CHARMM-style PDB file with segment names, atoms N, HN, CA, C and O in Angstrom:
ATOM      1  N   UNK     1      18.970   6.930  15.142  1.00  0.00      PROA
ATOM      2  CA  UNK     1      19.365   5.763  15.712  1.00  0.00      PROA
ATOM      3  C   UNK     1      20.443   5.183  15.619  1.00  0.00      PROA
ATOM      4  O   UNK     1      20.607   4.626  14.534  1.00  0.00      PROA
ATOM      5  N   UNK     2      21.332   5.083  16.409  1.00  0.00      PROA
ATOM      6  HN  UNK     2      21.199   5.535  17.291  1.00  0.00      PROA
ATOM      7  CA  UNK     2      22.530   4.151  15.909  1.00  0.00      PROA
ATOM      8  C   UNK     2      22.773   3.036  17.450  1.00  0.00      PROA
ATOM      9  O   UNK     2      22.489   3.108  18.646  1.00  0.00      PROA
ATOM     10  N   UNK     3      23.370   2.184  16.652  1.00  0.00      PROA
ATOM     11  HN  UNK     3      23.601   2.125  15.680  1.00  0.00      PROA
ATOM     12  CA  UNK     3      23.447   0.949  17.449  1.00  0.00      PROA
ATOM     13  C   UNK     3      25.014   0.223  17.328  1.00  0.00      PROA
ATOM     14  O   UNK     3      25.562   0.217  16.226  1.00  0.00      PROA
ATOM     15  N   UNK     4      25.703  -0.391  18.529  1.00  0.00      PROA
ATOM     16  HN  UNK     4      25.258  -0.387  19.425  1.00  0.00      PROA
ATOM     17  CA  UNK     4      27.285  -0.865  18.825  1.00  0.00      PROA
ATOM     18  C   UNK     4      27.087  -2.665  18.761  1.00  0.00      PROA
ATOM     19  O   UNK     4      26.406  -3.325  19.546  1.00  0.00      PROA
ATOM     20  N   UNK     5      27.876  -3.184  17.618  1.00  0.00      PROA
ATOM     21  HN  UNK     5      28.429  -2.649  16.981  1.00  0.00      PROA
ATOM     22  CA  UNK     5      27.975  -4.332  17.780  1.00  0.00      PROA
ATOM     23  C   UNK     5      29.635  -4.533  17.727  1.00  0.00      PROA
ATOM     24  O   UNK     5      30.493  -3.669  17.553  1.00  0.00      PROA
ATOM     25  N   UNK     6      29.815  -6.185  17.965  1.00  0.00      PROA
ATOM     26  HN  UNK     6      29.117  -6.887  18.106  1.00  0.00      PROA
ATOM     27  CA  UNK     6      31.135  -6.261  18.236  1.00  0.00      PROA
ATOM     28  C   UNK     6      31.094  -6.851  16.625  1.00  0.00      PROA
ATOM     29  O   UNK     6      30.137  -7.330  16.018  1.00  0.00      PROA
ATOM     30  N   UNK     7      32.749  -6.590  16.092  1.00  0.00      PROA
ATOM     31  HN  UNK     7      33.527  -6.201  16.585  1.00  0.00      PROA
ATOM     32  CA  UNK     7      32.697  -7.251  14.949  1.00  0.00      PROA
ATOM     33  C   UNK     7      32.538  -8.680  14.923  1.00  0.00      PROA
ATOM     34  O   UNK     7      32.648  -9.480  15.852  1.00  0.00      PROA
ATOM     35  N   UNK     8      32.266  -8.871  13.738  1.00  0.00      PROA
ATOM     36  HN  UNK     8      32.176  -8.221  12.983  1.00  0.00      PROA
ATOM     37  CA  UNK     8      32.475 -10.321  13.482  1.00  0.00      PROA
ATOM     38  C   UNK     8      33.553 -11.200  13.022  1.00  0.00      PROA
ATOM     39  O   UNK     8      33.581 -12.430  12.980  1.00  0.00      PROA
ATOM     40  N   UNK     9      34.373 -10.397  12.709  1.00  0.00      PROA
ATOM     41  HN  UNK     9      34.350  -9.398  12.743  1.00  0.00      PROA
ATOM     42  CA  UNK     9      35.667 -10.750  12.399  1.00  0.00      PROA
ATOM     43  C   UNK     9      36.724 -10.688  13.055  1.00  0.00      PROA
ATOM     44  O   UNK     9      37.746 -11.340  12.837  1.00  0.00      PROA
ATOM     45  N   UNK    10      36.534  -9.846  13.955  1.00  0.00      PROA
ATOM     46  HN  UNK    10      35.704  -9.317  14.132  1.00  0.00      PROA
ATOM     47  CA  UNK    10      37.689  -9.193  15.499  1.00  0.00      PROA
ATOM     48  C   UNK    10      36.814  -8.998  16.318  1.00  0.00      PROA
ATOM     49  O   UNK    10      35.864  -8.241  16.118  1.00  0.00      PROA
ATOM     50  N   UNK    11      37.009  -9.667  17.385  1.00  0.00      PROA
ATOM     51  HN  UNK    11      37.781 -10.282  17.547  1.00  0.00      PROA
ATOM     52  CA  UNK    11      35.773  -9.354  18.455  1.00  0.00      PROA
ATOM     53  C   UNK    11      36.656  -8.370  19.363  1.00  0.00      PROA
ATOM     54  O   UNK    11      36.262  -8.151  20.508  1.00  0.00      PROA
ATOM     55  N   UNK    12      37.652  -7.862  18.970  1.00  0.00      PROA
ATOM     56  HN  UNK    12      37.972  -8.039  18.039  1.00  0.00      PROA
ATOM     57  CA  UNK    12      38.534  -6.608  19.875  1.00  0.00      PROA
ATOM     58  C   UNK    12      37.557  -5.132  19.639  1.00  0.00      PROA
ATOM     59  O   UNK    12      37.569  -4.136  20.362  1.00  0.00      PROA
ATOM     60  N   UNK    13      36.755  -5.356  18.428  1.00  0.00      PROA
ATOM     61  HN  UNK    13      36.745  -6.165  17.841  1.00  0.00      PROA
ATOM     62  CA  UNK    13      36.497  -3.853  17.537  1.00  0.00      PROA
ATOM     63  C   UNK    13      35.066  -3.945  17.750  1.00  0.00      PROA
ATOM     64  O   UNK    13      34.311  -4.914  17.666  1.00  0.00      PROA
ATOM     65  N   UNK    14      34.838  -2.654  18.063  1.00  0.00      PROA
ATOM     66  HN  UNK    14      35.451  -1.866  18.131  1.00  0.00      PROA
ATOM     67  CA  UNK    14      33.096  -2.522  17.420  1.00  0.00      PROA
ATOM     68  C   UNK    14      33.077  -2.182  16.349  1.00  0.00      PROA
ATOM     69  O   UNK    14      33.974  -1.657  15.689  1.00  0.00      PROA
ATOM     70  N   UNK    15      31.878  -2.494  16.026  1.00  0.00      PROA
ATOM     71  HN  UNK    15      31.149  -2.920  16.563  1.00  0.00      PROA
ATOM     72  CA  UNK    15      31.181  -1.488  14.800  1.00  0.00      PROA
ATOM     73  C   UNK    15      29.700  -0.759  14.879  1.00  0.00      PROA
ATOM     74  O   UNK    15      28.573  -1.249  14.939  1.00  0.00      PROA
ATOM     75  N   UNK    16      30.045   0.270  14.862  1.00  0.00      PROA
ATOM     76  HN  UNK    16      30.961   0.668  14.813  1.00  0.00      PROA
ATOM     77  CA  UNK    16      28.623   1.136  14.950  1.00  0.00      PROA
ATOM     78  C   UNK    16      27.654   1.594  13.644  1.00  0.00      PROA
ATOM     79  O   UNK    16      28.013   2.386  12.774  1.00  0.00      PROA
ATOM     80  N   UNK    17      26.640   1.069  13.691  1.00  0.00      PROA
ATOM     81  HN  UNK    17      26.348   0.425  14.399  1.00  0.00      PROA
ATOM     82  CA  UNK    17      25.397   1.096  12.978  1.00  0.00      PROA
ATOM     83  C   UNK    17      24.989   1.964  12.979  1.00  0.00      PROA
ATOM     84  O   UNK    17      25.230   2.411  14.101  1.00  0.00      PROA
ATOM     85  N   UNK    18      24.103   3.102  12.113  1.00  0.00      PROA
ATOM     86  HN  UNK    18      23.907   2.739  11.202  1.00  0.00      PROA
ATOM     87  CA  UNK    18      23.424   4.070  12.194  1.00  0.00      PROA
ATOM     88  C   UNK    18      22.479   3.856  11.164  1.00  0.00      PROA
ATOM     89  O   UNK    18      22.603   3.220  10.117  1.00  0.00      PROA
ATOM     90  N   UNK    19      21.471   4.510  11.639  1.00  0.00      PROA
ATOM     91  HN  UNK    19      21.370   5.027  12.489  1.00  0.00      PROA
ATOM     92  CA  UNK    19      20.149   3.983  10.795  1.00  0.00      PROA
ATOM     93  C   UNK    19      19.258   5.689  10.670  1.00  0.00      PROA
ATOM     94  O   UNK    19      19.400   6.637  11.442  1.00  0.00      PROA
ATOM     95  N   UNK    20      18.609   5.630   9.776  1.00  0.00      PROA
ATOM     96  HN  UNK    20      18.494   4.859   9.149  1.00  0.00      PROA
ATOM     97  CA  UNK    20      17.495   7.161   9.762  1.00  0.00      PROA
ATOM     98  C   UNK    20      16.483   6.389   9.149  1.00  0.00      PROA
ATOM     99  O   UNK    20      16.634   5.543   8.267  1.00  0.00      PROA
ATOM    100  N   UNK    21      15.125   6.865   9.861  1.00  0.00      PROA
ATOM    101  HN  UNK    21      15.002   7.551  10.578  1.00  0.00      PROA
ATOM    102  CA  UNK    21      14.002   5.944   9.649  1.00  0.00      PROA
ATOM    103  C   UNK    21      13.288   7.281   9.058  1.00  0.00      PROA
ATOM    104  O   UNK    21      13.266   8.212   9.863  1.00  0.00      PROA
ATOM    105  N   UNK    22      12.727   7.523   7.843  1.00  0.00      PROA
ATOM    106  HN  UNK    22      12.745   6.767   7.189  1.00  0.00      PROA
ATOM    107  CA  UNK    22      12.015   8.207   7.349  1.00  0.00      PROA
ATOM    108  C   UNK    22      10.426   7.900   6.522  1.00  0.00      PROA
ATOM    109  O   UNK    22      10.165   7.090   5.632  1.00  0.00      PROA
ATOM    110  N   UNK    23       9.673   8.753   7.120  1.00  0.00      PROA
ATOM    111  HN  UNK    23       9.885   9.411   7.842  1.00  0.00      PROA
ATOM    112  CA  UNK    23       8.009   8.285   6.867  1.00  0.00      PROA
ATOM    113  C   UNK    23       7.735   9.385   5.585  1.00  0.00      PROA
ATOM    114  O   UNK    23       7.892  10.601   5.695  1.00  0.00      PROA
ATOM    115  N   UNK    24       7.327   8.737   4.448  1.00  0.00      PROA
ATOM    116  HN  UNK    24       7.200   7.749   4.359  1.00  0.00      PROA
ATOM    117  CA  UNK    24       6.860   9.216   3.430  1.00  0.00      PROA
ATOM    118  C   UNK    24       5.368   8.783   3.143  1.00  0.00      PROA
ATOM    119  O   UNK    24       5.130   7.628   2.791  1.00  0.00      PROA
ATOM    120  N   UNK    25       4.383   9.704   3.293  1.00  0.00      PROA
ATOM    121  HN  UNK    25       4.576  10.643   3.579  1.00  0.00      PROA
ATOM    122  CA  UNK    25       3.248   9.881   2.958  1.00  0.00      PROA
ATOM    123  C   UNK    25       2.187  10.200   1.451  1.00  0.00      PROA
ATOM    124  O   UNK    25       1.848  11.357   1.695  1.00  0.00      PROA
ATOM    125  N   UNK    26       1.904  10.049   0.885  1.00  0.00      PROA
ATOM    126  HN  UNK    26       2.180   9.109   0.686  1.00  0.00      PROA
ATOM    127  CA  UNK    26       1.208  10.415  -0.157  1.00  0.00      PROA
ATOM    128  C   UNK    26      -0.018  11.569   0.161  1.00  0.00      PROA
ATOM    129  O   UNK    26      -0.924  11.383   0.974  1.00  0.00      PROA
ATOM    130  N   UNK    27       0.121  12.531  -0.484  1.00  0.00      PROA
ATOM    131  HN  UNK    27       0.857  12.681  -1.145  1.00  0.00      PROA
ATOM    132  CA  UNK    27      -1.007  13.409  -0.147  1.00  0.00      PROA
ATOM    133  C   UNK    27      -2.748  12.662  -0.468  1.00  0.00      PROA
ATOM    134  O   UNK    27      -3.230  11.901  -1.307  1.00  0.00      PROA
ATOM    135  N   UNK    28      -3.212  13.367   0.671  1.00  0.00      PROA
ATOM    136  HN  UNK    28      -2.820  13.985   1.353  1.00  0.00      PROA
ATOM    137  CA  UNK    28      -4.608  12.403   0.367  1.00  0.00      PROA
ATOM    138  C   UNK    28      -4.997  13.452  -0.454  1.00  0.00      PROA
ATOM    139  O   UNK    28      -4.808  14.660  -0.313  1.00  0.00      PROA
ATOM    140  N   UNK    29      -5.717  12.669  -1.566  1.00  0.00      PROA
ATOM    141  HN  UNK    29      -5.871  11.688  -1.681  1.00  0.00      PROA
ATOM    142  CA  UNK    29      -6.788  13.479  -2.376  1.00  0.00      PROA
ATOM    143  C   UNK    29      -8.318  12.957  -2.130  1.00  0.00      PROA
ATOM    144  O   UNK    29      -8.618  11.786  -1.898  1.00  0.00      PROA
ATOM    145  N   UNK    30      -8.993  13.776  -2.203  1.00  0.00      PROA
ATOM    146  HN  UNK    30      -8.749  14.727  -2.392  1.00  0.00      PROA
ATOM    147  CA  UNK    30     -10.576  13.271  -1.999  1.00  0.00      PROA
ATOM    148  C   UNK    30     -10.784  12.911  -3.478  1.00  0.00      PROA
ATOM    149  O   UNK    30     -10.453  13.689  -4.373  1.00  0.00      PROA
ATOM    150  N   UNK    31     -11.394  11.595  -3.736  1.00  0.00      PROA
ATOM    151  HN  UNK    31     -11.663  10.963  -3.009  1.00  0.00      PROA
ATOM    152  CA  UNK    31     -11.806  11.179  -4.959  1.00  0.00      PROA
ATOM    153  C   UNK    31     -13.222  12.070  -5.708  1.00  0.00      PROA
ATOM    154  O   UNK    31     -14.230  12.310  -5.044  1.00  0.00      PROA
ATOM    155  N   UNK    32     -13.071  12.505  -7.237  1.00  0.00      PROA
ATOM    156  HN  UNK    32     -12.252  12.311  -7.776  1.00  0.00      PROA
ATOM    157  CA  UNK    32     -14.088  13.079  -7.459  1.00  0.00      PROA
ATOM    158  C   UNK    32     -15.005  12.127  -7.700  1.00  0.00      PROA
ATOM    159  O   UNK    32     -14.669  11.113  -8.312  1.00  0.00      PROA
ATOM    160  N   UNK    33     -16.362  12.318  -7.233  1.00  0.00      PROA
ATOM    161  HN  UNK    33     -16.634  13.141  -6.735  1.00  0.00      PROA
ATOM    162  CA  UNK    33     -17.199  11.507  -7.527  1.00  0.00      PROA
ATOM    163  C   UNK    33     -17.650  11.006  -9.019  1.00  0.00      PROA
ATOM    164  O   UNK    33     -17.866   9.899  -9.512  1.00  0.00      PROA
ATOM    165  N   UNK    34     -17.686  12.226  -9.454  1.00  0.00      PROA
ATOM    166  HN  UNK    34     -17.510  13.125  -9.053  1.00  0.00      PROA
ATOM    167  CA  UNK    34     -18.349  12.122 -11.043  1.00  0.00      PROA
ATOM    168  C   UNK    34     -17.020  11.868 -12.030  1.00  0.00      PROA
ATOM    169  O   UNK    34     -17.204  12.070 -13.230  1.00  0.00      PROA
ATOM    170  N   UNK    35     -15.368  11.331 -11.485  1.00  0.00      PROA
ATOM    171  HN  UNK    35     -15.219  11.167 -10.510  1.00  0.00      PROA
ATOM    172  CA  UNK    35     -14.843  10.707 -12.358  1.00  0.00      PROA
ATOM    173  C   UNK    35     -14.638   9.267 -12.096  1.00  0.00      PROA
ATOM    174  O   UNK    35     -13.979   8.484 -12.780  1.00  0.00      PROA
ATOM    175  N   UNK    36     -15.340   9.011 -10.937  1.00  0.00      PROA
ATOM    176  HN  UNK    36     -15.876   9.647 -10.381  1.00  0.00      PROA
ATOM    177  CA  UNK    36     -15.346   7.383 -10.452  1.00  0.00      PROA
ATOM    178  C   UNK    36     -16.560   6.442 -11.082  1.00  0.00      PROA
ATOM    179  O   UNK    36     -16.398   5.235 -11.264  1.00  0.00      PROA
ATOM    180  N   UNK    37     -17.910   7.203 -11.422  1.00  0.00      PROA
ATOM    181  HN  UNK    37     -18.041   8.183 -11.274  1.00  0.00      PROA
ATOM    182  CA  UNK    37     -18.510   6.975 -11.663  1.00  0.00      PROA
ATOM    183  C   UNK    37     -19.038   7.100 -13.431  1.00  0.00      PROA
ATOM    184  O   UNK    37     -19.386   8.087 -14.078  1.00  0.00      PROA
ATOM    185  N   UNK    38     -18.919   5.749 -13.794  1.00  0.00      PROA
ATOM    186  HN  UNK    38     -18.636   4.946 -13.269  1.00  0.00      PROA
ATOM    187  CA  UNK    38     -19.611   5.884 -15.311  1.00  0.00      PROA
ATOM    188  C   UNK    38     -20.667   6.444 -15.638  1.00  0.00      PROA
ATOM    189  O   UNK    38     -21.533   5.842 -15.003  1.00  0.00      PROA
ATOM    190  N   UNK    39     -21.049   7.070 -16.117  1.00  0.00      PROA
ATOM    191  HN  UNK    39     -20.346   7.559 -16.633  1.00  0.00      PROA
ATOM    192  CA  UNK    39     -22.460   8.159 -16.789  1.00  0.00      PROA
ATOM    193  C   UNK    39     -22.737   7.615 -17.998  1.00  0.00      PROA
ATOM    194  O   UNK    39     -22.495   8.189 -19.060  1.00  0.00      PROA
ATOM    195  N   UNK    40     -23.435   6.098 -17.863  1.00  0.00      PROA
ATOM    196  HN  UNK    40     -23.631   5.632 -17.000  1.00  0.00      PROA
ATOM    197  CA  UNK    40     -24.088   5.521 -19.425  1.00  0.00      PROA
ATOM    198  C   UNK    40     -25.365   5.071 -18.988  1.00  0.00      PROA
ATOM    199  O   UNK    40     -25.960   5.292 -17.934  1.00  0.00      PROA
ATOM    200  N   UNK    41     -25.674   4.409 -19.976  1.00  0.00      PROA
ATOM    201  HN  UNK    41     -25.190   4.230 -20.833  1.00  0.00      PROA
ATOM    202  CA  UNK    41     -26.989   3.837 -19.566  1.00  0.00      PROA
ATOM    203  C   UNK    41     -26.661   2.338 -18.814  1.00  0.00      PROA
ATOM    204  O   UNK    41     -25.787   1.478 -18.930  1.00  0.00      PROA
ATOM    205  N   UNK    42     -28.138   2.577 -17.796  1.00  0.00      PROA
ATOM    206  HN  UNK    42     -28.847   3.275 -17.702  1.00  0.00      PROA
ATOM    207  CA  UNK    42     -28.313   1.369 -16.680  1.00  0.00      PROA
ATOM    208  C   UNK    42     -28.975   0.324 -17.473  1.00  0.00      PROA
ATOM    209  O   UNK    42     -29.926   0.491 -18.236  1.00  0.00      PROA
ATOM    210  N   UNK    43     -28.233  -1.006 -17.149  1.00  0.00      PROA
ATOM    211  HN  UNK    43     -27.460  -1.141 -16.529  1.00  0.00      PROA
ATOM    212  CA  UNK    43     -28.762  -2.216 -17.742  1.00  0.00      PROA
ATOM    213  C   UNK    43     -28.644  -3.269 -16.719  1.00  0.00      PROA
ATOM    214  O   UNK    43     -27.780  -3.555 -15.890  1.00  0.00      PROA
ATOM    215  N   UNK    44     -29.807  -3.760 -17.049  1.00  0.00      PROA
ATOM    216  HN  UNK    44     -30.508  -3.528 -17.723  1.00  0.00      PROA
ATOM    217  CA  UNK    44     -30.053  -4.937 -15.813  1.00  0.00      PROA
ATOM    218  C   UNK    44     -29.449  -6.440 -16.643  1.00  0.00      PROA
ATOM    219  O   UNK    44     -29.730  -6.650 -17.823  1.00  0.00      PROA
ATOM    220  N   UNK    45     -28.945  -7.010 -16.154  1.00  0.00      PROA
ATOM    221  HN  UNK    45     -28.716  -6.839 -15.196  1.00  0.00      PROA
ATOM    222  CA  UNK    45     -28.665  -8.635 -16.586  1.00  0.00      PROA
ATOM    223  C   UNK    45     -29.111  -9.270 -15.940  1.00  0.00      PROA
ATOM    224  O   UNK    45     -28.793  -9.214 -14.752  1.00  0.00      PROA
ATOM    225  N   UNK    46     -30.092 -10.216 -16.397  1.00  0.00      PROA
ATOM    226  HN  UNK    46     -30.350 -10.262 -17.362  1.00  0.00      PROA
ATOM    227  CA  UNK    46     -30.452 -11.432 -15.623  1.00  0.00      PROA
ATOM    228  C   UNK    46     -29.397 -12.493 -15.949  1.00  0.00      PROA
ATOM    229  O   UNK    46     -28.892 -12.740 -17.044  1.00  0.00      PROA
ATOM    230  N   UNK    47     -29.171 -13.078 -14.737  1.00  0.00      PROA
ATOM    231  HN  UNK    47     -29.581 -12.878 -13.847  1.00  0.00      PROA
ATOM    232  CA  UNK    47     -28.087 -14.320 -14.853  1.00  0.00      PROA
ATOM    233  C   UNK    47     -28.707 -15.243 -14.806  1.00  0.00      PROA
ATOM    234  O   UNK    47     -28.244 -16.218 -15.398  1.00  0.00      PROA
ATOM    235  N   UNK    48     -29.921 -15.387 -14.159  1.00  0.00      PROA
ATOM    236  HN  UNK    48     -30.297 -14.595 -13.678  1.00  0.00      PROA
ATOM    237  CA  UNK    48     -30.774 -16.880 -13.799  1.00  0.00      PROA
ATOM    238  C   UNK    48     -31.626 -17.221 -14.998  1.00  0.00      PROA
ATOM    239  O   UNK    48     -32.137 -16.284 -15.613  1.00  0.00      PROA
ATOM    240  N   UNK    49     -31.823 -18.400 -15.378  1.00  0.00      PROA
ATOM    241  HN  UNK    49     -31.408 -19.161 -14.879  1.00  0.00      PROA
ATOM    242  CA  UNK    49     -32.628 -18.778 -16.548  1.00  0.00      PROA
ATOM    243  C   UNK    49     -34.114 -18.701 -16.186  1.00  0.00      PROA
ATOM    244  O   UNK    49     -34.614 -19.016 -15.106  1.00  0.00      PROA
ATOM    245  N   UNK    50     -34.763 -18.205 -17.325  1.00  0.00      PROA
ATOM    246  HN  UNK    50     -34.357 -17.949 -18.202  1.00  0.00      PROA
ATOM    247  CA  UNK    50     -36.268 -17.722 -16.864  1.00  0.00      PROA
ATOM    248  C   UNK    50     -37.086 -18.890 -17.217  1.00  0.00      PROA
ATOM    249  O   UNK    50     -36.785 -19.730 -18.065  1.00  0.00      PROA
ATOM    250  N   UNK    51     -38.413 -18.865 -16.314  1.00  0.00      PROA
ATOM    251  HN  UNK    51     -38.658 -18.182 -15.626  1.00  0.00      PROA
ATOM    252  CA  UNK    51     -39.164 -20.078 -16.445  1.00  0.00      PROA
ATOM    253  C   UNK    51     -40.238 -19.705 -17.481  1.00  0.00      PROA
ATOM    254  O   UNK    51     -40.824 -18.636 -17.653  1.00  0.00      PROA
ATOM    255  N   UNK    52     -40.348 -21.043 -18.210  1.00  0.00      PROA
ATOM    256  HN  UNK    52     -39.872 -21.912 -18.070  1.00  0.00      PROA
ATOM    257  CA  UNK    52     -41.569 -20.525 -19.221  1.00  0.00      PROA
ATOM    258  C   UNK    52     -42.588 -21.590 -18.627  1.00  0.00      PROA
ATOM    259  O   UNK    52     -42.322 -22.667 -18.093  1.00  0.00      PROA
ATOM    260  N   UNK    53     -43.372 -21.217 -18.774  1.00  0.00      PROA
ATOM    261  HN  UNK    53     -43.588 -20.342 -19.208  1.00  0.00      PROA
ATOM    262  CA  UNK    53     -44.774 -22.221 -18.220  1.00  0.00      PROA
ATOM    263  C   UNK    53     -45.980 -21.682 -19.435  1.00  0.00      PROA
ATOM    264  OT1 UNK    53     -47.122 -22.141 -19.416  1.00  0.00      PROA
TER     265      UNK     53
END
């Protein structure tokens, strides 16, 4: 694309600005479920105090 503007230093001159739009996208990679899940012992942590009766 290009745009024409008047010069800010000389009103009799025109300046042509050109731009280039480039779209870059990283490749879509399906996550491996085995690499995202930690295979270890499962433990439950109770954060609330236990009641003694």
